Structures are given as C-alpha cells and as structure tokens.
C-alpha positions in Angstrom: 30.6 -59.5 -125.7 28.9 -56.4 -125.1 25.0 -56.2 -126.1 24.1 -53.6 -128.6 22.5 -50.5 -127.3 18.8 -50.6 -128.2 17.5 -48.1 -130.5 15.7 -45.2 -128.6 12.0 -44.9 -129.2 10.3 -42.1 -130.8 7.7 -40.2 -129.0 5.1 -41.8 -130.9 6.4 -45.3 -130.4 6.8 -44.6 -126.6 3.2 -43.6 -126.6 1.9 -46.5 -128.3 4.1 -48.9 -126.1 2.2 -47.1 -123.0 -1.2 -47.5 -124.4 -0.7 -51.1 -125.0 0.2 -51.5 -121.4 -2.7 -49.4 -119.9 -0.3 -46.6 -119.1 -1.3 -42.8 -119.4 0.5 -39.7 -118.5 -0.2 -38.6 -115.0 -2.3 -35.6 -114.5 -3.5 -35.9 -118.3 -6.9 -34.8 -119.1 -9.4 -37.8 -120.3 -12.3 -37.3 -122.5 -15.2 -36.0 -120.9 -17.4 -39.1 -120.8 -14.6 -41.1 -119.3 -14.0 -38.4 -116.7 -17.6 -38.4 -115.6 -17.3 -42.2 -115.2 -14.0 -42.0 -113.1 -15.8 -39.5 -111.0 -18.9 -41.6 -110.4 -16.5 -44.7 -109.7 -15.0 -42.4 -106.8 -18.4 -41.4 -105.2 -17.8 -43.4 -102.0 -14.5 -41.3 -101.8 -16.3 -38.1 -102.3 -18.7 -39.1 -99.4 -16.0 -40.1 -96.9 -14.0 -37.1 -97.8 -17.3 -34.8 -97.2 -18.4 -36.7 -94.0 -14.7 -36.5 -92.3 -14.3 -32.8 -93.2 -17.9 -32.0 -91.5 -17.1 -34.0 -88.4 -13.7 -32.3 -88.1 -15.1 -28.6 -88.6 -15.5 -28.0 -85.2 -13.7 -30.7 -83.4 -11.3 -28.3 -81.7 -13.7 -26.3 -79.9 -15.5 -27.3 -76.7 -19.2 -27.1 -77.9 -18.1 -29.2 -81.2 -20.8 -29.9 -83.6 -23.3 -27.6 -81.6 -21.7 -24.8 -83.3 -23.3 -25.9 -86.5 -26.6 -24.8 -85.1 -25.1 -21.9 -83.0 -23.4 -20.1 -85.8 -26.3 -19.6 -88.0 -28.6 -18.9 -84.9 -26.4 -16.2 -83.6 -25.9 -14.7 -87.1 -29.8 -14.7 -87.4 -30.3 -13.1 -84.1 -27.6 -10.3 -85.0 -29.5 -9.6 -88.2 -32.8 -9.4 -86.5 -31.5 -6.9 -83.9 -29.5 -4.9 -86.3 -31.7 -4.6 -89.1 -35.1 -5.6 -87.8 -35.0 -3.7 -84.7 -32.5 -0.8 -85.1 -32.9 -0.1 -88.6 -36.6 -1.1 -88.9 -36.2 -2.7 -92.4 -39.1 -5.3 -91.2 -41.3 -2.3 -92.4 -43.9 -3.7 -95.1 -43.0 -7.2 -94.6 -45.3 -9.5 -93.1 -43.8 -12.1 -90.4 -40.1 -10.7 -90.9 -38.6 -13.3 -88.5 -39.6 -15.9 -91.0 -38.4 -14.0 -93.9 -35.0 -13.2 -92.1 -34.4 -17.0 -91.1 -34.8 -18.2 -94.6 -32.3 -15.7 -95.9 -29.9 -16.0 -93.4 -29.6 -19.9 -93.2 -29.9 -20.3 -96.9 -27.5 -17.3 -97.9 -25.0 -18.7 -95.1 -24.8 -21.9 -97.1 -24.3 -20.4 -100.5 -21.7 -18.0 -99.1 -19.8 -20.9 -97.3 -19.9 -23.1 -100.4 -18.6 -20.3 -102.8 -15.6 -19.4 -100.3 -14.8 -23.0 -99.8 -14.9 -24.0 -103.5 -12.4 -20.9 -104.3 -9.8 -22.6 -102.2 -10.7 -26.2 -102.6 -7.8 -27.0 -104.9 -5.1 -25.0 -103.2 -5.9 -26.3 -99.8 -5.4 -29.8 -101.0 -2.2 -29.6 -103.1 -0.5 -32.5 -101.2 -3.5 -34.7 -102.3 -3.8 -33.4 -105.7 0.2 -34.0 -106.1 0.2 -37.3 -104.5 -2.8 -39.2 -105.9 -4.3 -39.6 -109.5 -8.1 -39.1 -109.4 -10.7 -36.6 -111.0 -9.8 -33.3 -109.6 -13.7 -32.4 -109.6 -14.0 -34.8 -106.6 -12.6 -31.7 -104.3 -15.2 -29.1 -105.3 -17.8 -31.9 -105.0 -16.7 -32.7 -101.6 -16.7 -29.1 -100.3 -20.3 -28.6 -101.3 -21.4 -32.0 -99.9 -19.5 -30.8 -96.8 -21.7 -27.6 -96.5 -24.9 -29.7 -97.2 -24.1 -32.0 -94.2 -23.3 -28.9 -91.9 -26.5 -27.2 -93.2 -29.0 -29.6 -92.1 -28.8 -28.6 -88.4 -29.5 -25.1 -89.4 -32.6 -26.3 -91.8 -33.7 -27.9 -88.8 -33.7 -24.2 -86.8 -35.1 -22.5 -89.7 -38.0 -24.8 -89.9 -38.4 -24.4 -86.0 -38.6 -20.7 -86.4 -41.4 -20.9 -88.9 -43.4 -23.3 -87.1 -43.0 -21.0 -83.8 -44.1 -18.1 -85.9 -47.4 -19.9 -86.7 -46.6 -20.6 -90.3 -48.9 -23.3 -91.6 -47.5 -26.4 -93.0 -49.1 -26.4 -96.7 -48.6 -28.5 -99.8 -46.3 -25.9 -101.2 -43.6 -26.9 -98.8 -43.1 -29.9 -101.0 -41.7 -27.5 -103.4 -38.9 -26.4 -101.1 -36.7 -29.6 -102.0 -36.8 -28.7 -105.6 -35.7 -25.1 -104.6 -32.6 -26.8 -102.6 -31.8 -28.9 -105.8 -31.6 -26.0 -108.0 -29.7 -24.1 -105.4 -27.3 -26.8 -104.8 -26.6 -27.5 -108.5 -26.1 -23.7 -109.4 -23.7 -23.3 -106.3 -21.8 -26.5 -107.4 -21.6 -25.0 -110.9 -20.3 -21.6 -109.7 -18.0 -23.6 -107.4 -16.2 -25.5 -110.4 -15.7 -21.9 -111.9 -14.2 -20.4 -108.7 -12.0 -23.4 -108.2 -10.3 -23.3 -111.3 -9.9 -19.6 -111.5 -8.7 -19.1 -107.9 -6.3 -22.4 -108.5 -4.7 -20.3 -111.3 -4.6 -17.0 -109.4 -4.9 -17.5 -105.8 -5.3 -13.8 -105.3 -8.9 -14.0 -106.7 -9.8 -16.0 -103.7 -9.4 -12.9 -101.4 -12.1 -11.1 -103.7 -14.7 -14.1 -103.2 -15.4 -12.6 -99.6 -16.1 -9.2 -101.1 -18.4 -10.5 -103.9 -20.4 -12.7 -101.4 -20.8 -9.5 -99.2 -22.0 -7.5 -102.0 -24.3 -10.2 -103.2 -25.9 -10.4 -99.4 -27.1 -6.9 -100.1 -28.1 -7.7 -103.6 -30.1 -10.7 -102.9 -32.5 -9.5 -100.2 -31.1 -11.6 -97.5 -32.7 -9.1 -94.5 -34.9 -6.7 -96.5 -37.9 -7.2 -99.0 -36.1 -6.1 -102.4 -39.7 -5.2 -103.8 -40.6 -3.0 -101.0 -37.3 -1.1 -101.2 -37.0 -0.8 -104.8 -40.5 -0.4 -105.9 -39.9 3.0 -107.5 -37.3 1.1 -109.5 -39.1 -1.8 -111.0 -36.4 -2.8 -113.4 -33.7 -2.8 -110.9 -36.0 -4.6 -108.3 -36.7 -7.3 -111.1 -33.3 -7.8 -111.8 -32.0 -8.3 -108.0 -34.9 -10.5 -107.5 -34.0 -12.7 -110.5 -30.5 -12.9 -110.3 -29.8 -16.5 -109.0 -29.1 -16.2 -105.3 -31.9 -13.5 -105.0 -34.2 -15.8 -107.0 -33.6 -19.0 -104.8 -34.3 -17.0 -101.8 -37.5 -15.6 -103.0 -38.8 -18.8 -104.3 -38.0 -20.5 -100.8 -39.9 -17.6 -99.0 -42.8 -18.1 -101.5 -43.2 -21.8 -100.9 -42.6 -21.6 -97.0 -44.5 -18.5 -96.0 -48.1 -18.0 -96.2 -49.0 -14.4 -97.2 -50.9 -11.9 -95.3 -54.6 -12.1 -96.5 -54.2 -8.2 -96.7 -51.5 -8.2 -99.2 -52.0 -11.8 -101.1 -49.4 -10.9 -103.6 -46.6 -10.5 -101.4 -45.0 -14.1 -101.9 -46.4 -14.7 -105.3 -44.5 -16.9 -107.6 -44.6 -17.6 -111.2 -43.9 -20.6 -113.7 -41.3 -18.4 -115.4 -39.5 -17.9 -112.1 -39.4 -21.8 -111.5 -38.1 -22.2 -115.2 -35.5 -19.4 -114.7 -34.3 -21.3 -111.5 -33.9 -24.5 -113.1 -32.2 -22.5 -116.0 -29.7 -20.9 -113.8 -28.9 -24.3 -112.2 -28.5 -26.4 -115.5 -26.6 -23.7 -117.4 -24.0 -23.0 -114.4 -23.5 -26.7 -113.6 -23.1 -27.7 -117.2 -20.5 -24.9 -118.1 -18.9 -24.8 -114.7 -18.2 -28.7 -115.0 -16.8 -28.3 -118.4 -14.8 -25.2 -117.4 -13.2 -27.1 -114.6 -12.4 -30.1 -116.7 -10.8 -28.6 -119.3 -7.9 -27.4 -116.9 -7.8 -30.9 -115.5 -4.3 -31.5 -116.4 -2.9 -28.1 -115.0 -4.2 -28.7 -111.2 -1.4 -28.9 -108.7 1.5 -27.8 -111.2 3.2 -24.6 -110.5 
C-alpha cells in the first residue's frame, strides 16, 4: 500500500521548522548584537589569519621578512633625496628627517591598509563561499596584518628620531593614543571600501589614485602650515582631515620644537577631540555599513 504524499510545507512552516532545529539561511545577516558576538568568538581565527598573511607576505623573496624594514627605509631615502635635497621642501621645518620619517612610515601603513581592505572580500571569495563566518573578519584581519608588518618600520622610525637627537619626553606616551585613533579610523574606512569595492570591483583601482592624492594633501613630506600660510582656511582643512591630523599629532608628540619656533609643533585639546571623533564616527558607521550588506558578500 503506497504511503500518502505528505503535504508540502508553506514557507512560514518551513522557516519555523528550521528555527526549531537551530538552522538558519546560509549567508543571512544576523542582528547586529549577535553579529558582534560571532565576530568576538572568532577572534583567534582573525589572529591566525593575520599572522599567517604577515609571515607569507615576503616568503618568496631571498631577504624574506627583512623587506618589512627595507621597503619603508628605501621609500624614506627616496623621499628625502627628492623632496628634501632636490626640491628643498625641508625649508622652514626643523629636523626635516624626523618629520619625514614619521610621515613616510605612518602614511605607508594607512595607504597599505586602504589598498588591502578594498580587495579583502574579492581576494578571498573561495573562503567566503565555502565557510559561514562574519565577513567583517576579513577587513579586520587585513588591518591586523598591516599592524604586524608595521612594527619593524616603527622601530626604524624611532631609531631615526633618536639618532637625530630627539629627546624622549613624557609626550611620547601620547603616541599610542595617536596609533589607536589611527587604527580605528583606518579600520572604519576599510569596512566602507570593502563593501563598495566588493559590489563594484572597478572602484578598487581608484583607491590607489585616491591614496596618492591624499599623500600630497596630508603633508607627508612637507609642512602644510609653512607652504599654505597665505591660505589659512585651506591649511587648516588639510591639517585637520583625518590622515593629516594623525600625522600632525604624531609629529607634535614625538618631535621637540626648535626654541626659535616653539609653536611649530603645537597641538591643542580640540585636535585630540577631533582625532577621537574621526576614529569613533568612521569605525561605527563603517562597521554598520559593512554589516548591512553581510548577506550579499560572495554572491554574484
């Protein structure tokens, strides 16, 4: 005797049955609080992904991880020869080598993060399509990889400062605050770029153009206040856009001003408030912006 064909479940009944057995749609966007909890539970995965990427970055070269120091050092030397010696942009800047070292090393980190975050989803589509995990893991691991790669360059930067005779003062304790704000801002911007460039890959090609433009707008190798002193509003805007502001604050806390020009590296409470504000706003908005497209990542 044939068994009667069971009646097909309605979409609502099927959803209720799946929920009773702890099932959920693959790639669905969970609530924000649940998403943050899932992200925290995978923190060890993020750490391992970042460390493995950092170790594999220069594995194919003869010098290996030495390039983590050589790359920023060579870039620093090129910028010094071109802009400090040939174009004489050091004019009006006390201790130009320290000024340039901070600009080159810190901006190099920010630029690399933005480039890598822009392609963080597209470059790991196989992982995204094969496993169920919070996709925010990928931009976070990219920034953590760049942080790992940044530490040798930071040691070189501090070596330059010490060799230039910069005294170690209590203000150096504020440098980690600058780094935390800078990391937070870059991660927030990275979340935004990851979503935008995943949806429209062509935009990733524009990130390089944008970072080159921002290099000139952030005073990496010249003193904005010195060269835009006849345009005070423009100078203020360039110094207080996020990338320029973090470079300025880093220089203010690490470089002791010339007694003849004590206001050269002056920093103000409102600038610290702006630094924290840029970081908090971009990190919060960027994370939510990225989370809202969670169900779409990896689907063509």
